[in-house]
C-alpha positions in Angstrom: 23.5 -24.7 66.2 25.5 -27.8 67.0 25.8 -30.3 64.2 26.8 -34.0 64.4 28.2 -36.5 62.0 29.2 -40.1 61.5 31.5 -41.5 58.9 31.3 -44.7 56.9 34.7 -45.9 55.6 35.1 -48.5 52.9 37.8 -50.9 53.9 38.8 -53.1 51.0 41.4 -51.3 48.8 40.1 -52.7 45.5 36.4 -51.6 46.2 34.2 -50.1 43.5 33.8 -46.8 45.3 31.3 -45.4 42.9 29.0 -48.4 43.5 29.4 -48.6 47.3 29.1 -44.9 47.9 26.1 -44.9 45.6 24.5 -47.6 47.6 25.1 -45.6 50.8 23.4 -42.6 49.2 20.5 -44.8 48.1 20.0 -45.9 51.7 20.1 -42.2 52.8 17.6 -41.3 50.1 15.1 -44.0 51.2 15.6 -43.0 54.9 14.9 -39.3 54.1 11.8 -40.0 52.0 10.4 -42.6 54.5 10.9 -40.4 57.5 10.3 -36.9 55.9 13.7 -35.7 57.1 15.2 -32.4 56.0 18.6 -30.9 56.6 20.5 -34.1 56.3 23.7 -33.6 54.2 26.7 -35.7 53.1 30.4 -34.9 53.0 33.3 -36.8 51.5 36.3 -36.7 53.9 38.7 -38.4 51.5 37.8 -36.3 48.4 40.7 -35.4 46.1 41.0 -34.4 42.4 41.8 -38.0 41.6 39.1 -39.8 43.6 35.9 -39.3 45.5 37.6 -41.2 48.3 36.7 -44.2 50.4 34.6 -42.5 53.0 31.2 -40.7 53.3 30.0 -38.6 56.3 26.4 -37.9 57.2 25.7 -34.6 58.9 22.6 -33.4 60.8 21.7 -31.3 63.8 19.9 -34.2 65.5 22.2 -37.0 66.7 19.2 -39.3 67.2 18.4 -39.0 63.5 22.0 -40.0 62.6 21.7 -43.0 65.0 18.6 -44.2 63.3 20.3 -43.9 59.9 23.4 -45.6 61.3 21.3 -48.5 62.4 19.9 -49.3 58.9 20.5 -52.9 58.2 22.6 -52.3 55.1 25.2 -50.4 57.1 25.2 -52.9 59.9 25.5 -55.9 57.4 28.4 -54.3 55.5 30.2 -53.6 58.8 29.7 -57.2 59.9 31.1 -58.4 56.5 34.2 -56.3 57.1 33.5 -54.0 54.1 32.6 -50.9 56.1 33.9 -49.4 59.3 31.3 -47.2 60.9 32.5 -44.5 63.3 30.4 -43.2 66.2 28.5 -40.0 66.1 30.7 -36.9 66.8 29.9 -33.2 67.3 31.2 -31.1 64.4 34.2 -29.0 65.7 33.5 -25.3 65.9 36.6 -24.4 63.9 35.7 -26.7 60.9 35.8 -25.0 57.5 32.8 -25.5 55.2 32.3 -27.0 51.8 29.4 -27.6 49.4 29.1 -31.0 47.8 26.6 -30.5 44.9 24.9 -32.5 42.3 25.5 -30.9 38.9 23.1 -32.4 36.4 24.5 -30.2 33.7 27.5 -32.5 33.5 25.3 -35.4 32.5 24.3 -33.5 29.4 27.9 -33.8 28.1 27.5 -37.6 27.6 26.1 -39.3 24.5 23.6 -41.5 26.3 22.0 -38.6 28.1 21.9 -36.4 25.0 20.2 -39.3 23.0 17.5 -39.6 25.7 16.8 -35.9 25.7 16.6 -35.8 21.9 14.1 -38.6 21.9 11.9 -36.7 24.5 12.1 -33.6 22.4 11.3 -35.4 19.2 8.2 -37.1 20.8 7.0 -33.7 22.1 7.5 -32.1 18.6 5.5 -34.9 16.9 2.7 -34.6 19.4 2.5 -30.9 18.5 2.5 -31.8 14.8 5.8 -30.1 14.2 8.8 -31.2 12.2 11.7 -32.2 14.6 14.9 -30.6 13.3 17.4 -30.3 16.2 20.3 -27.9 15.9 23.6 -29.5 16.8 25.5 -27.7 19.5 29.1 -27.4 18.5 30.3 -25.6 21.6 31.9 -27.8 24.3 31.6 -27.0 28.0 34.3 -27.4 30.6 33.6 -28.3 34.2 35.7 -28.3 37.3 36.7 -31.6 38.9 33.7 -33.9 39.5 33.3 -37.5 40.5 30.4 -39.9 39.9 28.4 -42.4 42.0 26.1 -45.0 40.6 22.5 -45.2 41.8 19.4 -47.2 40.9 15.9 -45.7 40.7 13.3 -47.8 42.4 10.5 -46.2 40.4 12.0 -46.4 36.9 14.2 -49.5 37.6 17.0 -47.7 35.7 20.5 -46.9 36.9 21.9 -43.4 36.7 24.9 -41.4 37.8 25.1 -38.6 40.3 27.8 -36.1 39.1 29.2 -34.5 42.3 31.4 -31.4 42.6 33.0 -29.8 45.6 32.9 -26.1 46.2 34.6 -24.2 49.1 32.7 -21.6 51.0 33.7 -19.1 53.7 30.7 -19.5 55.9 28.2 -22.1 57.0 25.2 -22.1 54.6 21.7 -23.2 55.7 21.1 -26.9 55.7 19.3 -27.1 52.4 19.9 -30.4 50.6 18.1 -32.5 48.1 16.9 -36.0 48.9 20.4 -37.4 48.2 21.9 -35.2 50.9 23.6 -32.9 48.3 23.4 -29.3 47.3 22.4 -28.3 43.8 23.4 -25.5 41.5 20.5 -23.2 42.4 17.7 -24.3 44.7 19.6 -26.2 47.5 22.8 -24.5 48.6 23.5 -26.2 52.0 27.1 -26.6 53.2 28.7 -29.4 55.3 31.8 -29.5 57.4 35.1 -30.2 55.6 36.2 -33.3 57.6 39.3 -34.0 55.5 41.7 -32.8 58.2 39.9 -34.7 61.0 39.6 -38.0 59.2 42.5 -37.9 56.7 
C-alpha cells in the first residue's frame, strides 16, 4: 500500500531541538486523539548518533490525513515566523529502506528522578497493604544503544516528561502500529517507517 509523508524542518541553527520536536509530537498526539487516527508514524530524517536532527517526518497511507495535520495552526504559525520549513506531501519511494523509531520507557528508569517517583509509588502501595517498605537497591547498571530525548508536556497531569527514542533498522516494512505519539514501542507497537535520510539529507 502506498504511503505518503511530509517533513517539518527546523531552520534556526541554535534551536532547542528537543523542545521544538517535542512540541511537534504534542501536536501530533492531540491530532491523533481528537480524530481517532491510527497508523500515523514519525521518522527522523536527520537522525545521527550525535543528534536527533533538525527534522521530523509524518507518515501515513492517507495523504488527506497528512494535509489536515499539516494545516494545524502551530505548524503554520511556526512556518510564518521562519522557524519551520514545511515540505509538501510526497509519496514514499518504493525502494526506501525501513526503520523503527521506538519509545523506550526502560531508559527513563535509569534516571534518579524517575526512580524516586517509582519508589514513592511503591512505598504508598506497601503502606496501604500494611506492609513494611524495604526496597532492595539494584546495583546492576544497564546499557542502552544510542537514544535521544524530546520534551513533552502532559495536558492531564500538567507535568513535563521526556520521550526516550531509539532507532532500529529492519529489513522489511512492518505493519503501521504506533502509539499515540507516532512511535513504536518495545513490545506492543512495532510499526516501521521509511528511512528518509538519503532523500532529505
